[in-house]
N, C-alpha and C positions, 0 to 999 in steps of 0.2 A: 624475517628476525626476531621472533617473538620475544624470545631469552633478554633481548636488552630493554625491550618495554617491563618486562617483567622484573626486571633486578633490578631497572630502575627505581621502581617502586619503594627502595631499600637505600633510606639515607645512613649511612654511617656514624652513628652520633653514639656518645655514650652511652653506658647503660642506661635507663631509668632511674638506678637511683645517686646517679652522679649527678644530676640536676644541671647537667650542660645544653646548653641551646642545640634543638633539632636543628636539622638540614630541609631545604624542601625534597620533596618526594614525587618521580614522577608517576604519570598515571599509568593504570595497569591497563586500560584498553581506553585509547582515545577514540572519539570519534571518528567513524571513516565512511563519509555520506557516499551517496552516488555521484556520479561523473556526467558532464556531455564532453566529448573531444568536439564535435561537430563546431570547429571555430575558424574562421577566418581572419583575415588583418583587415584594421581601418588603411584606406588609401594615402589618409592624413598623417597617420600613425601608423607606421609597419608594423610593429613589436604590442598595438591594442589589440585586445580579443574583443572580437563582436561575434555572436552568437550566427549562424548559418541555418539558414531554416531547410532542412532536411529532414527524412525519416528516422534515422539511422541515430540512436545515441548509444551512450555505455553502457545503459540500465535500458533492453530491448523491455518492450511486452514480452511475457514469458519468461523473463531469466528469474522469476520466483518461486520459491516453493509454493505447490498450489496452481502453479498454471502452466499452459502450455511449454515445453521447449521452443526456443526462438535462436537461431544464429544470429552473434551482436558483430556486425561489421565496423571492421577496422575504417575510417574514414581520413584521407588523407589531406592538410591541411591547404594543401595547393601546392604553389610553384613556391619553391624555398630561397629562391631570390630574394623573392620577394619581402623574406621574412616569416611567413605565415606558419602555423603552430603545426609542426608534425605528429606531438604527443598530446596529450590532454590536457583539459584543464583540471587543475589540481588543487583539490577543497570547494568544487560548484558544490551547490549543495541547495535544489530548488524542493520547497516544502509540499509543492503542488506534485509531484510526483512521485511523496512518500506514500506505502499501502500500510493502514494498521493493522491486517493479517500480517505481512513482512516484519514489523516488529514485534506483532504480539509471537510468533514465531520464534525471534531470536530472544527474547524475555524466556521465552520454554525452554530452547536448547541453551542457554548458557547458567539456566537452573539445573537443568541434566548434568550439563559438564561439571558443574561446580561440588555436586551433590557425587557425581561417581567419583571425581577426583578426590574427595575429601574419603568416601570407603573405599577403592581399590589402593589409594598411596600415601595417602594424607595419617588416617586414624593411626595410630601403631594397635590398636585393636582388631584392625581389619585388616588395614593396606602394606603396602610392599618396599613402601620409603622411608622405614627405619631399618630393613633390613639392607636395604640398596646403599642407604651412605653409611651404615656400618661396613658393610664389605669394601667400600670404598676408602675407609678410612681407616681399615686395617693393613694396607699399603703399606702405608709411613703415618709414624707417628711426628711429622709435618703440616702442621696445618696451611702452609704453602703448597707444598705439593699437592695434599689432597685438594687444596682450593682448585689449582691447574688441572688435576684429570677431573674434577668434574664439571670444571668448563672445557675440559677436551671432548671428551664423552658425550656432552648436550652440542658442541658444535658440527663433531664429525655426523651427529644422529641427525641436527638442524641442519646444516648447511648440503649432506647426503642426498635430503630428502629432495630438498628443494633442487640442486642439479639433476633428479632422477622424476620432475615433475610432468614432464611432456610426455615419457613413457608411461609414466607410473599414470597420468589421468586417459590417457589412450586404451590404457588395460582396465582401471576400473571406474573412469568417469569425473570429474573434476569435483564432485561433492563428495564422494567416497574417498579421494585420496586426501584433499582437506581434512576430513574427520581422522584418516589415519593419522594424516601430519600433526594434528594437534593432541591428538591421544597418546603417540609418544613422545613430543617435545617437551608439552605442558607439564608432566609429573617431573622429567630431568631436570629443569626448569624451576621447578619449586623446591627439588632439593638444593639445587645451588645458590639458590636464594637464600633458606634457611641455614644452610651452614656458613655462608656469608655474613648473615646478620650475627649468629649465634658465637662467632669465633673473628668477626673482624677486627678487635684488640687484643687476640691472642696473640699477635708477631711478636718480634724483635721492636722495639721504636727505634726507629731514624732518625726524626726531627719532630717537634714539639713548637707547632705555633701557633695553636688552638686561644691563647690567650692574648697572643698579637695583635692591637687596634685593627681593625678593619677587615679581616680575615673571613668570620662568621660572612660581613656581610659579602665580600666577594665573591666565596663560595656557592651563599643562597641565591645571589645574579647568576651567577656562570650556570650552576646546577637548574635554573628556570629557563636561561634560554634554552639550555639545552635541550627542553622539551618539542621547541618546538620545532626543532632541527631533527629530532626521533621519532616527531607524530606522522610525518607522510607515511612509512611503514604502514601504516593500517588506515589508509580513506578511508575505506569502507567498512564498517562493522559487519554490515549484513553480509557481504564476502566472504568474511573473517569463518561467521558461524554458520556456513554453507547456506545460509537462507537463499541468499542471488548465486549464482554460479559464478565462480573464483575466477578470475582473469589474471594475467600478469599483465599488469598496464604500466602504458612509459606515459610518466606524469612530465610537465613540459614550464610551468607557470608558479607562480609561488617562489616558494624554500628553495624550487628545486634551480630558477636562476640564477641563484646564490652557488648551490653546489646540485653535482648532478646524487652526491650518494650522500643528503643528509643526516639518514641516521649513523653512520659512518660518522661524521663529524658530530652528533650529538653525543653518540657513546662517547668519544674522547676526549670532548669539553667534561662530562660529567663524571668518566674517571680520574682525569686529571686535579679535577678541584675537588673529587674527595679524597683522591689519594693524599694532596696536599692536608687537607683536615686530618685525615686518620694517622699520616705520618707514618705508618707502619710496613711492616715484611709481608702480610696476610694480603694488604691494601695494595702493594706492588704487583704483586703475584696476580690477583684479579684483576687487576686493571690490564696488564700484560698479555694475559689466556684473552680478556673482550675487546681488546684494539686488533689483535690480532686476530682473533674471529671477522672482526669487520672488515679489515685491510683486507681479508680473503674475500670478505662478502663484494669489496667492488670490484673486483676482476671477477668473481663468480656473477656478478649481477649485470656489470656489461657485457657479457659471453653469454649469458641466455637472453637480454634482451635483442642483440644481435643475430643471435638465432631465428625470433621470432618475429622481429620488425623490420632485417636486413638492411635497405639504404635509408629508409626512413629512424632508426636505431641515427644510424652515421650521420645523417642530418643534425639531430637534439644532439649527438656526443660534440660534434663541431661546434656548434657553440655554446655547451656548457661546461664545464667543470669539474673536478674532483676536490679540488683545494676551491676553498669558499674564495670567490668575488674575483678568482684568477680570470675567467674568461669574461668578468666586466670590466675588470681594468685595463686587459689587451685589445677592449673592441669583439671581440666574438659575440656577445652578450649587448647587446641594446635594451637595457630598462625602459619601456612606457611611459610614459608621463603619468597615468593613472594606476602604477604599479602597486602602490600603496593601498589599493583595493582589489588586490586579490589576496590582500594576508583581513579585511574589513567581511566576514567570512562567520556564518554560525558554528564551522567547525572550530573556527580559532577559540572564538567564545568559549565554546565547550571546553578544549582544553586547559584554557586557563581555568576554568570554573574546577573542575576535574584535579588539576595540577595542586591548586589549593586544597579543597577537599580531601587531597591524598595526606599532604603533610600535616594538615590536624588530626588522619588516624592512623599518625605514627607511631604514638604511641600502640595504640593496640595492634598494631604490624610485630611490631617487639616483641609484643607479652606472649600474641597466638607463635611466633617462632622459639621463644623461649622456651614454653613449653612442651615442645616438641623433641627437644635434648637430641638434636642432630649435631 
C-alpha cells in the first residue's frame, strides 16, 4: 500500500503565501529492516520474546542481490496454546546482519528509480504525467470527482496487482514482479498526491476551525501518531527496492499487538485529522477514497495471509484485532511485561527522525507540486 505512505508526505496546509502553520508530514520511505521470526516464549512470561538458536532466518544468506538464491523457511514459533509467536517479530534490526553491498545496491536503485520517474512521468517536457492528469481532469470540472477518480485508478492498480502477486511472482519471479508493481503504482501515486496538494483548498468550505485554540496541536499530534501505525507497511527497505527477495510477511509483535492492520488505522487517523483541519469538500472526497481503499485492504490482506500461512495465520488472527486495542481489552492479546521494548528499536527512532525531517521539508514539497500545474 505504497500510496498511503506517499500521500502522507503531503500535509494539507494553506498555500505558502498564507503564512499559516504547517502540519507534520509522514515519511515517504520509512526504514524497513531485516527481521528474524525465530522466536520462542519465555516460560515465566508466555508472551515475551526470546530468540531460538536455530539456523533459519527471515533474511537468510543468499537472499540479497549478488548472492546465490536460497529458500527462506517459515519457522513456527511453537505451541499456540502456550502463547508462542506464530508470526514474525516486527521492527527487529540487527546491525551485524546488514551488508554494506546491499545498502549500496539500495542507494543505486533508489537513485535510478527517482531519475526514471522524473524523466518518464514528472518532467512536463518528457513525461506522461501531465497528459495523464489532464485526461482525468477533462472527465469532470469538479475537483472532488477528479480526486476520487485518481484515487480509484490508483487503488484498482495497487490492490489488483497485490491480489495477483502470487501468480505474478510464479510467472516472472519475486524481484521482477516487485519492480513491475512499483513501476506502475508509483507514477499513479505521485499524480494523485500532486493533484491533492494543488487543489486541496479549491473545494467548498464546510467548516473552518483552524483558528480555534488547540486544533493545530491536535492535528499535529494525531498526524505524528499516525506515522507509527503506517510504518509497518514497509518494515524492510531492502525488500521494497527488491535488493532482498520480497516476501509476504506475517508480523505479530509491536504495533501489531494493538491492531492487525496498522496501516488502515494510521490512514484513518491521518484523514480525520487533516479533514478537520482543511474542512472542505476536496479533503472529504480524498479521505473517503483513501479510507475505502484501506478498508478493502483489511479484507484483502487477511485473505492473502490466510492463503499463504493457513492455520498459523488463523492463530495470529484469533489473538489480534482490526479495531485498535480490542483484542487486548477482551483478553485475547496479553501484552508482555517488557512490551515497551518492542518499540525501543532503531527503526522507530529512524521513522521519528524522517517524519520531523519531512515536516521541515514541507515548503519544498509544496513548491515542487505547484510548479507542475497538475
